[in-house]
C-alpha positions, 0 to 999 in steps of 0.5 A: 541535531542527530536523530532518526524517526520511523513513521508507519501506516498499515502497510509501509514503514518510513525511516528518516535520519539526520546528523545535522551536518554533512556526514563526511566520508560516509558511503551510505547507511546500513539498516536493521529492522528490529522486532519486539523480541530484539531480533535484527534483520538487515534490510535488502538493497536495490542499488549498487555502486558504479561498476557493480551488478545487482544480485539476488539477496544483496543487503544494505550491508554491502550496498548501503542506502545513500539517502536520508529517507527510506521505506521498508516495504517488506515489513508488512509481509514479515509481520503477517507471517510472525503476527508481530507488527511492531518494529524499530530500526538501527542505522549504522553509517558506513565508511571505506571502499565498496567491498570492505565497508565498516561502521564509521567511528566518527558518527554514532549509530542512530536508533528510531522509535518503535512503530506499529503497522496499523490502520488505527489513527485514533479510537474512532478513526482508521485509514487503510492504504493499498499497495497499488504500485504497478510498475514493478518486477513483481507485477511483470512476473505475475503476468508472465511477461504479458505486459498489456493493459487488458491482461492486467485489468483482467487479472486484478478483476478476478476476486481472490487472484493473487495479484489482486490480493498483493496490490490491494493489501488490506483494502479489500478486507477493510472495506468488506468488513466495514460494510458487513458491520452495517448489516447489524448496526449503523449506516454507511456514508461513502464518498467514492469515485470510479466505482467499477470494482465488482466485489465492492459494487456487490457489497454496496448494493447489499447494504440497501437502505443503510447506504448513503453515497456520494459517487463521482461517476466519470465512467461511461454510462454504457459499456463500449460496443467493442470492449476487448475485455468481457470483464469491462462489460460486466463491470459497466452492467454491475455499476449500472445496477448499483446506481439503480438499486442505490438510487431507490434504496439509499441516499445517493448523489452522483457527480459526473465531473472529474473527482479528486482521487480520494475514497472514504467510508464512514459508519454511524 
């Protein structure tokens, strides 16, 4: 079966394709992103042929994708600039030698379905993912090469810092907006673990009696005596205040054991 499929969440689009058989002579796939106006953009490439060196601005036209599955992590920044969040993809298979690749005559160019970058799963449910991948050159550049845990934590703890915004994606505005809605109507039902973020803690405390929370609290109840980061002590103090405030004003359950890596908010 020859087919290509695109699937999206709020932040990343995944593209998969199959020809139902081994594509003999194929050197890889060139990927085009197509917006709602029909404008095509060739996707960047982060791999090279043996003996070549990666260069800025290289694309899948020169160095095609040699996999049947790929992620377009650049779609969201493009969508935010253009305010257009729907895309589809065409995938020409290439043949020939490195430096002189051409579309294959024996295999068709596959085209995916159109997808939208959105958190909406249904009229009553939304799921938002962050961009929490830290082992990247982008993070190294943002820290100016100062690659240590404390420097990283201090940077992302600052509300409004660019690296915090880059890694959180839509997570912060989604959570903040969700909690803000509770000020006028409804209640918040939250299941959280490792509650250490000052911005989120302040927002949760602000909900007051409308907050119902299950908290998997696996952090120390008191700040370390010799913390290397001032923000660490502040976070512990704020988390302690959140627990105390919430226990008086909301329905709270605290679990001290290790929790599954999941956070969820529900509003009624």
